Each structure stands twice: as C-alpha cells, then as structure tokens.
Backbone bond lengths (Angstrom), bond angles and torsions (degrees), N, CA, C in turn:
res aa  C-N    CA-C-N  psi(-1)  N-CA   C-N-CA  omega(-1)  CA-C   N-CA-C  phi
1 M - - - 1.462 - - 1.520 111.58 -
2 D 1.348 115.53 -43.35 1.465 119.22 179.76 1.521 111.18 -63.50
3 N 1.347 115.11 -40.62 1.467 118.67 179.42 1.525 111.61 -64.02
4 E 1.353 115.98 -40.07 1.457 120.24 179.41 1.526 110.71 -64.70
5 K 1.342 115.82 -41.13 1.467 119.75 179.12 1.526 110.61 -66.16
6 Y 1.326 115.38 -38.41 1.461 120.70 179.03 1.524 110.93 -63.54
7 L 1.339 115.98 -45.04 1.461 120.75 179.30 1.521 111.22 -65.28
8 K 1.340 116.53 -37.73 1.464 120.02 178.61 1.526 110.83 -66.19
9 D 1.328 115.99 -39.94 1.466 120.26 178.02 1.532 110.80 -63.13
10 L 1.324 115.84 -42.81 1.466 119.93 178.29 1.525 111.17 -62.21
11 S 1.352 115.25 -40.73 1.457 119.82 178.52 1.523 111.43 -63.46
12 D 1.331 115.96 -40.91 1.470 120.01 179.45 1.528 111.30 -66.23
13 I 1.332 115.55 -40.71 1.465 119.90 179.06 1.520 110.78 -64.57
14 K 1.340 115.52 -42.47 1.468 120.19 179.12 1.519 110.69 -62.97
15 Q 1.336 116.59 -40.27 1.467 120.76 179.85 1.520 111.13 -65.99
16 M 1.339 116.63 -40.53 1.460 120.67 178.76 1.525 111.27 -64.84
17 M 1.330 116.64 -41.22 1.464 120.41 178.78 1.516 110.70 -65.73
18 N 1.342 116.62 -38.62 1.462 120.35 179.82 1.525 110.84 -65.46
19 R 1.337 116.16 -40.00 1.463 120.40 -179.67 1.522 111.67 -69.09
20 S 1.320 116.38 -31.71 1.464 119.29 -177.84 1.525 112.48 -77.54
21 S 1.338 117.18 -21.52 1.467 120.41 -176.61 1.522 113.59 -109.59
22 R 1.352 116.91 -11.34 1.455 119.72 -178.58 1.518 110.72 -133.84
23 F 1.319 115.80 142.47 1.456 121.86 176.81 1.524 107.06 -87.34
24 I 1.332 117.12 109.74 1.468 121.01 -171.67 1.523 112.92 -111.91
25 S 1.329 116.73 20.09 1.463 119.86 -179.37 1.522 113.14 -98.15
26 L 1.342 117.09 4.59 1.463 119.46 178.20 1.527 109.64 -61.30
27 S 1.312 116.66 135.84 1.461 121.82 -177.98 1.520 111.52 -95.47
28 G 1.324 115.61 132.13 1.451 120.08 176.84 1.519 112.23 -65.43
29 L 1.334 116.45 -32.53 1.461 120.55 179.52 1.527 111.24 -63.38
30 A 1.339 116.73 -28.92 1.462 120.20 177.92 1.524 110.25 -60.86
31 G 1.328 116.83 -37.75 1.456 121.11 177.57 1.517 111.83 -66.13
32 V 1.335 116.46 -39.22 1.463 121.03 178.81 1.526 110.28 -63.34
33 F 1.328 116.49 -47.61 1.471 120.55 179.79 1.529 111.01 -63.71
34 A 1.335 116.55 -42.28 1.462 120.17 179.52 1.527 110.50 -60.31
35 G 1.318 116.41 -41.25 1.459 120.34 177.60 1.514 112.49 -63.36
36 C 1.336 116.61 -41.34 1.467 121.14 178.52 1.526 110.61 -64.27
37 Y 1.347 116.41 -42.93 1.473 119.94 178.11 1.526 110.69 -60.47
38 A 1.332 116.02 -41.43 1.467 120.21 -178.05 1.525 111.29 -64.93
39 I 1.325 116.69 -42.20 1.464 119.86 179.66 1.526 110.34 -65.71
40 I 1.333 117.13 -41.63 1.461 120.83 176.95 1.530 110.05 -61.19
41 G 1.349 115.64 -42.25 1.462 120.04 178.27 1.516 111.84 -61.90
42 A 1.337 116.67 -40.14 1.466 120.67 179.05 1.529 111.06 -65.33
43 V 1.343 116.39 -39.06 1.469 120.73 178.36 1.530 109.99 -64.51
44 I 1.349 116.59 -43.19 1.466 120.35 178.12 1.526 110.55 -61.67
45 A 1.339 116.65 -41.48 1.466 120.73 178.79 1.526 110.66 -61.62
46 K 1.321 116.31 -40.77 1.470 120.15 179.48 1.528 110.43 -65.52
47 V 1.345 116.95 -39.14 1.464 121.11 178.28 1.530 110.66 -64.26
48 L 1.340 115.92 -42.43 1.467 120.17 179.02 1.531 111.13 -61.57
49 L 1.317 115.87 -38.51 1.465 119.96 177.36 1.528 110.71 -66.75
50 A 1.339 115.10 -41.59 1.464 119.55 -178.51 1.530 111.07 -64.72
51 E 1.338 116.44 -35.18 1.456 120.17 -179.66 1.529 112.15 -63.08
52 Q 1.329 115.91 -26.64 1.464 120.22 178.32 1.530 111.77 -104.55
53 N 1.352 113.71 17.82 1.476 120.33 177.00 1.523 112.05 57.50
54 L 1.334 115.72 38.27 1.454 120.73 177.75 1.521 109.26 -111.36
55 A 1.314 116.32 144.98 1.463 121.54 177.60 1.517 109.20 -91.46
56 I 1.334 114.92 169.31 1.461 119.95 177.25 1.528 110.02 -58.20
57 A 1.329 115.57 -32.03 1.466 120.05 -179.30 1.520 111.90 -61.21
58 S 1.328 116.30 -21.37 1.463 119.56 -178.76 1.516 111.88 -64.87
59 L 1.329 116.71 -20.62 1.464 119.93 179.95 1.521 111.82 -68.44
60 S 1.322 117.87 -12.40 1.464 120.41 179.10 1.530 111.26 -101.65
61 T 1.329 116.65 8.92 1.454 120.25 -178.84 1.518 110.23 -121.37
62 T 1.309 115.35 -179.59 1.472 120.14 178.55 1.522 111.27 -103.89
63 S 1.361 116.67 18.72 1.462 120.33 -175.35 1.520 113.17 -85.74
64 I 1.317 117.62 0.63 1.461 121.12 -177.92 1.521 109.65 -82.03
65 S 1.313 115.14 135.30 1.461 119.84 179.72 1.526 110.34 -71.78
66 R 1.315 115.90 158.72 1.465 120.88 178.33 1.526 110.61 -64.91
67 E 1.323 116.02 -32.65 1.469 119.89 178.67 1.521 111.08 -62.89
68 L 1.343 115.93 -43.93 1.458 120.32 179.26 1.523 110.63 -67.73
69 L 1.324 116.87 -40.56 1.456 119.81 177.07 1.526 111.15 -59.41
70 L 1.321 115.95 -39.18 1.463 120.42 179.09 1.524 110.52 -66.24
71 Q 1.325 116.90 -39.95 1.461 120.76 178.07 1.529 110.92 -63.92
72 L 1.335 115.85 -43.64 1.463 120.02 178.66 1.526 110.94 -64.56
73 F 1.336 115.96 -35.63 1.463 120.68 178.14 1.525 110.35 -63.42
74 F 1.325 117.50 -44.20 1.465 121.00 -179.80 1.530 111.37 -67.49
75 V 1.316 116.44 -33.83 1.470 119.48 175.94 1.522 110.01 -63.36
76 S 1.339 116.61 -44.74 1.468 120.48 -179.93 1.528 111.22 -64.93
77 I 1.337 117.17 -37.62 1.460 120.87 177.67 1.528 110.70 -65.84
78 A 1.337 116.27 -39.88 1.463 120.73 178.63 1.531 110.89 -63.54
79 V 1.340 115.88 -43.22 1.469 120.28 178.43 1.526 110.36 -62.07
80 L 1.337 116.39 -44.57 1.459 120.94 -179.61 1.525 111.25 -63.84
81 T 1.330 116.83 -43.37 1.464 121.20 -179.35 1.526 111.72 -63.77
82 L 1.326 116.21 -44.77 1.464 120.27 178.88 1.525 111.21 -64.01
83 A 1.334 116.26 -41.96 1.468 120.55 -178.74 1.529 110.95 -64.19
84 I 1.332 116.79 -46.32 1.465 120.73 -179.33 1.525 110.54 -67.51
85 G 1.341 116.83 -43.63 1.466 120.16 179.87 1.515 112.00 -61.13
86 T 1.332 116.64 -44.07 1.465 120.64 178.64 1.520 111.00 -65.32
87 A 1.330 116.88 -40.77 1.475 120.88 179.56 1.529 110.64 -62.30
88 I 1.333 116.96 -42.54 1.467 120.60 179.25 1.522 110.42 -63.34
89 F 1.329 116.17 -45.33 1.468 120.63 -178.54 1.529 111.43 -62.50
90 L 1.344 117.10 -50.93 1.465 120.96 -176.77 1.522 112.30 -68.58
91 T 1.340 116.15 -37.86 1.464 119.63 179.28 1.515 110.83 -67.90
92 T 1.328 117.65 -40.23 1.466 121.34 177.18 1.520 110.65 -62.96
93 R 1.327 115.97 -42.39 1.466 119.74 179.17 1.525 111.61 -63.83
94 K 1.340 116.14 -41.10 1.463 119.58 178.67 1.520 111.36 -65.95
95 A 1.342 116.62 -39.75 1.464 120.86 -179.86 1.523 111.14 -62.69
96 K 1.332 116.69 -37.77 1.467 119.96 178.63 1.522 111.18 -66.63
97 K 1.345 115.90 -38.69 1.462 119.67 179.69 1.523 111.93 -65.92
98 T 1.333 115.45 -40.12 1.466 119.89 -177.95 1.527 112.79 -92.37
99 E 1.350 116.22 4.10 1.464 122.65 178.78 1.522 111.68 57.10
100 E 1.346 115.12 43.20 1.455 121.29 177.63 1.534 109.29 -104.63
101 K 1.313 116.43 153.02 1.457 120.91 175.64 1.523 109.40 -78.14
102 I 1.321 115.75 132.61 1.464 120.22 -179.37 1.520 111.34 -84.23
103 W 1.331 116.95 -24.43 1.461 120.22 -176.49 1.520 109.26 -131.97
104 D 1.311 116.51 103.60 1.459 121.70 177.39 1.527 108.26 -146.26
105 S 1.306 117.10 -171.10 1.466 120.58 -176.81 1.535 111.78 -63.00
106 T 1.343 116.12 -34.16 1.465 119.41 -179.23 1.526 111.26 -69.04
107 S 1.327 117.48 -45.18 1.461 120.31 179.07 1.527 110.77 -65.73
108 K 1.331 117.36 -33.49 1.464 120.48 176.67 1.527 110.79 -64.24
109 R 1.341 116.13 -44.30 1.474 119.50 178.38 1.520 110.56 -64.11
110 L 1.340 116.00 -37.88 1.462 120.50 178.08 1.525 111.25 -59.65
111 L 1.332 116.43 -48.26 1.465 120.74 -178.19 1.522 111.90 -66.22
112 I 1.335 116.89 -41.08 1.467 120.65 -179.82 1.526 110.21 -62.79
113 N 1.332 116.18 -46.04 1.460 120.10 -177.71 1.527 111.98 -71.79
114 F 1.331 117.07 -22.61 1.459 120.38 177.62 1.524 111.71 -82.26
115 F 1.327 115.92 -46.49 1.460 119.32 -173.26 1.527 113.77 -81.32
116 A 1.321 118.72 -18.40 1.473 119.77 178.39 1.530 111.68 -62.16
117 P 1.349 119.45 -55.42 1.460 119.17 177.61 1.528 112.17 -68.58
118 L 1.350 116.66 -32.69 1.452 120.31 -178.49 1.532 111.00 -66.92
119 T 1.324 116.75 -40.79 1.461 120.69 178.10 1.528 110.87 -65.21
120 A 1.336 115.60 -42.78 1.464 119.98 177.51 1.530 110.28 -60.59
121 G 1.318 116.33 -40.76 1.453 120.53 178.70 1.516 112.13 -65.34
122 G 1.343 116.60 -40.65 1.456 120.35 178.20 1.516 112.37 -62.16
123 L 1.325 116.14 -42.72 1.469 120.51 178.12 1.525 111.39 -65.47
124 F 1.336 115.61 -38.98 1.468 119.57 178.70 1.527 111.03 -65.39
125 C 1.337 116.90 -37.71 1.462 120.36 177.34 1.524 110.96 -64.35
126 L 1.331 116.97 -35.66 1.464 120.38 176.08 1.533 110.85 -64.63
127 V 1.331 115.93 -36.25 1.469 120.13 176.56 1.528 109.87 -65.26
128 L 1.330 116.54 -41.72 1.467 120.16 177.40 1.530 110.26 -61.13
129 L 1.325 115.79 -40.24 1.458 120.05 177.98 1.525 110.94 -65.72
130 Q 1.332 116.20 -38.58 1.467 121.44 178.85 1.526 111.20 -58.62
131 Y 1.344 115.43 -41.31 1.458 120.27 -178.98 1.534 112.21 -93.38
132 E 1.337 115.59 11.41 1.465 122.90 175.95 1.529 112.44 59.98
133 L 1.321 116.17 33.97 1.467 121.51 174.25 1.525 107.70 -93.82
134 I 1.324 115.57 61.84 1.459 122.14 -169.80 1.529 112.21 -64.37
135 G 1.331 116.38 -36.77 1.455 120.07 -176.94 1.512 114.72 -62.47
136 L 1.330 117.01 -22.61 1.467 120.40 -178.22 1.527 113.20 -90.22
137 I 1.338 117.00 -6.70 1.466 119.39 -175.43 1.529 111.92 -65.95
138 A 1.333 117.15 -49.07 1.470 120.24 -179.30 1.535 112.16 -60.98
139 P 1.351 119.26 -47.81 1.463 118.62 176.38 1.521 113.31 -58.82
140 C 1.345 116.67 -40.92 1.467 119.51 -179.52 1.523 112.23 -66.71
141 M 1.332 116.25 -35.66 1.460 119.32 176.68 1.526 110.50 -61.36
142 L 1.323 115.89 -42.56 1.462 120.42 178.85 1.527 111.76 -66.04
143 I 1.325 116.05 -42.31 1.466 120.88 -178.35 1.527 111.20 -64.42
144 F 1.322 117.19 -50.73 1.459 119.94 -178.07 1.530 111.58 -69.02
145 Y 1.319 117.27 -33.87 1.470 119.93 176.47 1.520 110.10 -65.71
146 G 1.335 116.11 -41.61 1.461 119.35 176.40 1.513 112.49 -60.55
147 L 1.335 116.21 -42.94 1.462 120.51 177.88 1.529 111.24 -63.09
148 A 1.340 116.19 -38.15 1.460 120.53 179.11 1.537 110.83 -63.83
149 L 1.330 116.93 -42.59 1.465 120.90 179.21 1.525 111.24 -65.72
150 I 1.323 116.40 -42.42 1.468 120.44 179.33 1.528 110.06 -62.45
151 H 1.324 115.71 -43.30 1.463 121.71 -178.86 1.527 111.17 -64.90
152 A 1.341 116.67 -38.43 1.464 121.09 -176.18 1.523 112.81 -82.00
153 S 1.326 117.32 -18.91 1.467 120.39 -175.10 1.524 113.13 -63.89
154 K 1.319 116.98 -17.45 1.470 119.97 178.29 1.517 111.43 -66.37
155 Y 1.330 117.39 -19.44 1.461 121.04 -174.68 1.520 112.93 -114.54
156 T 1.333 116.94 13.16 1.455 120.46 175.95 1.525 108.16 -150.41
157 F 1.319 117.57 -154.00 1.459 120.27 -178.85 1.526 111.11 -61.75
158 G 1.322 115.92 135.07 1.457 120.49 179.00 1.517 112.61 -64.18
159 D 1.347 117.06 -22.19 1.460 121.32 179.57 1.527 111.42 -59.71
160 L 1.334 115.91 -25.70 1.467 119.83 -178.95 1.527 111.26 -62.23
161 R 1.329 116.14 -26.18 1.458 120.64 -179.35 1.534 110.73 -64.35
162 S 1.332 116.16 -36.83 1.470 119.91 179.61 1.523 110.92 -63.76
163 L 1.338 116.18 -41.74 1.463 119.87 177.04 1.524 110.52 -63.52
164 G 1.324 115.89 -38.22 1.460 120.37 178.84 1.515 112.44 -63.49
165 Y 1.319 116.63 -47.76 1.464 120.09 179.52 1.529 111.27 -65.05
166 S 1.332 116.59 -36.02 1.460 120.30 179.13 1.524 110.76 -61.98
167 N 1.339 116.57 -45.29 1.462 120.45 179.25 1.527 111.67 -69.06
168 L 1.325 116.44 -37.47 1.460 120.75 178.55 1.529 110.77 -61.64
169 I 1.322 116.88 -48.41 1.462 121.54 -179.71 1.527 110.69 -65.60
170 L 1.339 116.18 -41.96 1.458 119.99 178.87 1.531 110.92 -61.85
171 G 1.328 116.14 -40.44 1.462 120.02 178.49 1.516 112.24 -63.55
172 L 1.322 117.08 -40.51 1.462 120.94 177.94 1.533 110.94 -64.64
173 I 1.330 116.21 -40.66 1.469 119.68 177.32 1.527 110.21 -64.46
174 A 1.348 115.66 -39.22 1.469 120.55 -177.75 1.524 112.58 -62.96
175 T 1.335 117.80 -23.56 1.469 119.95 178.74 1.524 111.90 -65.04
176 Q 1.328 116.66 -18.33 1.458 120.75 -179.85 1.532 112.42 -96.88
177 F 1.325 116.32 -2.55 1.471 121.10 -179.16 1.525 108.52 -136.59
178 L 1.323 116.29 64.49 1.460 121.10 -172.98 1.526 113.09 -63.92
179 N 1.316 117.11 -25.64 1.466 119.73 179.57 1.527 113.05 -70.47
180 Y 1.323 116.63 -12.28 1.467 120.68 -177.08 1.528 111.57 -118.14
181 G 1.324 115.77 26.24 1.458 120.20 -176.59 1.514 113.94 -57.66
182 L 1.333 117.03 -38.68 1.463 120.49 -178.56 1.518 111.08 -65.48
183 Y 1.341 116.43 -37.29 1.460 120.18 178.73 1.535 110.86 -67.55
184 F 1.321 116.08 -42.36 1.462 119.53 177.09 1.531 110.53 -63.20
185 W 1.329 115.89 -40.57 1.468 121.00 178.80 1.527 110.27 -60.84
186 A 1.330 116.52 -44.80 1.463 121.42 -179.95 1.529 111.05 -64.95
187 A 1.336 116.24 -36.70 1.467 120.01 179.16 1.522 111.08 -68.52
188 G 1.344 117.13 -45.89 1.459 120.56 -177.05 1.512 113.49 -70.06
189 F 1.340 115.94 -52.23 1.456 120.02 -177.13 1.524 112.55 -82.78
190 G 1.341 116.44 -21.03 1.449 120.16 -178.78 1.515 113.65 -99.14
191 L 1.326 115.75 -75.20 1.465 120.74 -174.32 1.527 112.45 -60.70
192 F 1.330 117.27 -46.76 1.465 120.44 -179.13 1.520 111.45 -59.81
193 H 1.342 116.79 -39.82 1.464 120.42 179.99 1.530 111.34 -66.11
194 I 1.329 116.03 -40.32 1.465 119.28 -179.59 1.518 110.78 -64.76
195 V 1.335 116.59 -46.47 1.465 120.68 178.79 1.530 110.60 -61.85
196 Y 1.335 116.21 -45.65 1.467 120.93 179.09 1.526 110.81 -62.57
197 G 1.331 117.16 -43.75 1.454 120.97 -178.39 1.519 112.56 -62.72
198 I 1.329 116.29 -42.74 1.469 120.41 178.41 1.528 110.23 -63.82
199 W 1.341 115.48 -42.29 1.468 120.24 178.51 1.528 111.02 -61.06
200 M 1.328 116.86 -46.26 1.459 121.27 -179.05 1.526 111.75 -66.67
201 Y 1.324 116.46 -38.61 1.466 119.85 179.81 1.527 110.54 -63.78
202 N 1.322 116.17 -45.93 1.469 119.82 -179.64 1.518 112.30 -67.59
203 K 1.320 116.50 -31.77 1.464 120.48 -176.89 1.525 113.94 -82.32
204 Y 1.353 116.79 -38.09 1.457 119.68 -172.24 1.527 114.54 -120.45
205 D 1.342 117.53 -33.92 1.471 119.82 -169.09 1.524 114.18 -93.42
206 R 1.317 117.90 -29.62 1.453 120.26 -171.98 1.533 112.11 -58.47
207 K 1.320 117.80 -38.48 1.454 120.07 -177.94 1.522 112.62 -69.66
208 N 1.359 116.00 -19.76 1.463 119.42 179.41 1.521 113.09 -100.42
209 A 1.352 115.47 -1.13 1.464 119.84 -176.76 1.527 111.22 -71.20
C-alpha cells in the first residue's frame, strides 16, 4: 500500500511539473480542420489557375498576373485565419474541460517561440515575391513553418516536433521540384496536419471528449 501511494504521489508530481512547463491544451481536432482548410485552399488555387489557362507549373514562373497573385494571397490569408480561429476555439474549449489556464507564462513562451520563426519566414516570402522568385515561396513556407513547430514543441506536446521535421524535410525536397510547389504545400499543410491531428486526438483528446 505504501509503495502504491508513493508511486501515485510521484505520478501526481510529475504531472504537475509537466503542466507547469508545457502547454497541453492544444486540440488535435484543430490540426484536422487546419489540414482540411489547406486542402480546400489548394483546390481553390488550382481552380483560379485553370480559369486563366495556367498550369501548376506556372507557379514557378513570373507569368502570373498581379491580379491572380492577389487572389492567391487572399486565399492563403483566409486559410490562415480559419485555421487560427478554429485552433483558438477548440483549444479554449479543451482547456475549460480540463480546467487548464489558456493564457499563462507557458502559453506565452509557446506563442513567442512559434511566431518568431514564422514571422521571419513570412517576411522572407514577401522578399521572394518582390524579386518574383515565386517558385520558392511554397518550399520556404514549409521550411519556416517546420522550424516554427520544432522551436515551439519545447513548450507543448513533443509530438509536434515530428510534424515540424516532416514539413521541414518536405520543404527542402520541394526546392528541387518547383513546378509542383502547390502539391507539396497541400501535402505539408493539408495531409500532414490531418494525419497529425487524428493521431493527437486519439492519443490525448479522446479520453476527455
């Protein structure tokens, strides 16, 4: 009995330390929704290209009109807004269920470490757009997003690191296949997120559902 109580106390202490150093309210379903939004965004981008009789390969050239670039930009902003909004909603709901704080020092460190590389990547992509290096934008988005996930994983579930490395490697591979950037983008932000989200939901969220 004493040994069982001792082990239970150790488990409780370990859980308290983990909660104080890691933000564990991230929802796996948020990843699934983000992946779905990304795939829908990629399909819309392909339709926009088709309407102007352009192939996917056109994304690696400078033949795209400014009007089309603006449309693609708004599609990407819409995908990002929906993904972030859904993540905030689902994460807040999960935090309430598990009686966790949604905004504390750990979540602040998580956001800072996530958005620092992501912001740098966004600015770099704008530079690529400035110099009309359009084909490198999708690979760079994947690379910097992967770095952001790896950097932020220290303050949340370690599983996030695997998603980060997957996107990082995919982005590096995509630099050698610029004509297929949209497909790589859809795979990294879409398929990878869905697989990761389902994995996280089954591992962490299902018992609290």
